[in-house]
C-alpha positions in Angstrom: 137.5 61.1 145.3 140.0 59.3 147.4 140.5 55.8 146.0 140.6 54.5 149.5 136.9 55.4 150.0 135.6 53.7 146.9 133.9 50.4 147.6 131.3 48.8 149.8 131.5 49.2 153.6 129.6 47.0 156.1 128.3 48.7 159.2 129.9 47.5 162.4 128.8 50.2 164.9 126.4 53.2 164.9 126.4 55.3 168.0 125.5 58.9 169.0 126.8 60.8 172.0 125.1 63.5 174.0 126.8 66.5 175.6 127.3 64.6 178.9 129.0 61.7 177.1 126.1 59.3 177.2 125.8 56.9 174.4 122.6 56.4 172.3 121.9 53.6 169.9 119.0 54.8 167.7 119.0 51.5 165.7 120.0 49.2 168.6 123.4 48.0 169.6 123.9 45.7 166.6 122.5 47.5 163.5 123.2 46.4 160.0 123.8 48.2 156.8 126.1 49.5 154.2 127.8 52.6 152.7 128.7 52.2 149.0 130.9 54.8 147.3 131.3 54.4 143.6 134.3 55.4 141.4 132.2 58.1 139.8 131.6 59.8 143.1 128.2 58.7 144.4 127.5 57.6 147.9 124.5 55.5 149.1 124.0 54.9 152.8 121.4 52.4 154.2 121.3 51.5 157.9 118.7 49.7 159.9 118.0 48.0 163.2 118.8 44.3 163.0 115.5 43.0 164.4 112.6 44.6 162.4 109.1 43.3 162.5 107.5 42.3 159.2 104.3 43.9 158.1 101.2 41.7 158.3 100.6 42.1 154.5 103.2 42.0 151.8 102.2 45.4 150.3 105.4 47.4 149.7 103.5 50.7 150.2 101.0 49.4 152.7 101.2 48.6 156.4 99.2 49.9 159.3 100.2 53.2 160.9 101.9 51.4 163.7 103.8 49.1 161.3 105.0 52.1 159.2 106.0 54.0 162.3 108.1 51.1 163.5 109.7 50.7 160.1 110.4 54.5 159.9 112.1 54.7 163.3 114.4 51.7 162.5 115.8 52.8 159.2 118.1 55.6 157.9 119.2 56.2 154.3 120.4 58.9 152.0 122.5 59.2 148.9 123.8 61.4 146.1 127.0 62.7 144.5 129.9 63.1 146.9 133.3 64.6 147.1 136.1 65.0 149.6 136.6 68.5 151.1 140.1 69.1 152.5 141.8 66.0 153.9 139.0 64.5 156.0 135.5 65.7 155.2 133.2 63.7 152.9 130.4 65.9 151.5 127.3 64.3 150.1 124.8 66.4 148.1 121.7 64.6 149.1 119.4 63.7 146.1 117.4 61.0 147.9 116.8 60.5 151.6 114.4 58.7 153.8 114.2 61.8 156.0 112.6 64.3 153.6 114.3 67.4 155.2 117.7 66.1 154.1 116.8 66.0 150.4 118.6 68.9 148.7 121.0 69.5 151.6 124.7 68.8 151.9 125.6 66.3 154.6 129.2 66.5 155.8 131.0 63.7 157.6 134.5 63.7 158.9 136.2 60.4 158.0 139.3 58.4 158.6 140.4 55.1 157.3 142.6 52.7 159.3 143.3 49.4 157.6 140.0 48.0 156.4 137.9 50.2 158.8 136.2 53.5 157.8 134.9 55.8 160.5 132.4 58.5 159.6 131.5 61.2 162.2 129.0 64.0 162.1 130.6 67.5 161.8 128.0 68.9 164.2 124.9 67.8 166.2 122.0 66.0 164.7 118.6 66.1 166.4 117.3 62.6 167.3 114.2 62.4 169.4 114.5 66.0 170.4 118.2 65.7 171.6 121.2 67.3 169.9 123.7 64.4 169.5 126.9 63.8 167.6 127.2 60.5 165.7 129.7 58.0 164.6 129.5 55.1 162.2 132.3 52.5 162.1 132.3 50.4 158.9 134.5 47.5 157.6 135.4 47.2 154.0 133.4 44.5 152.4 135.7 41.6 151.4 134.4 41.6 147.9 135.6 45.1 147.2 
């Protein structure tokens, strides 16, 4: 693993682009979250919309259907062992994911680092709300790492 990737990265921007160049912000225009990459080659990604409505009850596995639907559509996470392929592709063998279809898959993201900024880009289209979109996450190295 590239030593430059190891650490905690704070999400600054999360945007998807359609074939016509239109921008889509599935978690809003100011989402929050982190990517953490460990020295022993594990990655954990957790992104969410900044303004999320709390459930009426404080039951971790509860919530009404509407509450759970809102929570599900405002959160993205996955993680597992990772490695660098070539010079600029980060491969994650997904062991845990919020989206069940990703568990057991390999997610590839092109990356580049400039100063204290990490950019991750999808290597192909991802379907979001029925549209094929390409995505980009821009993250800043957490000051504590």
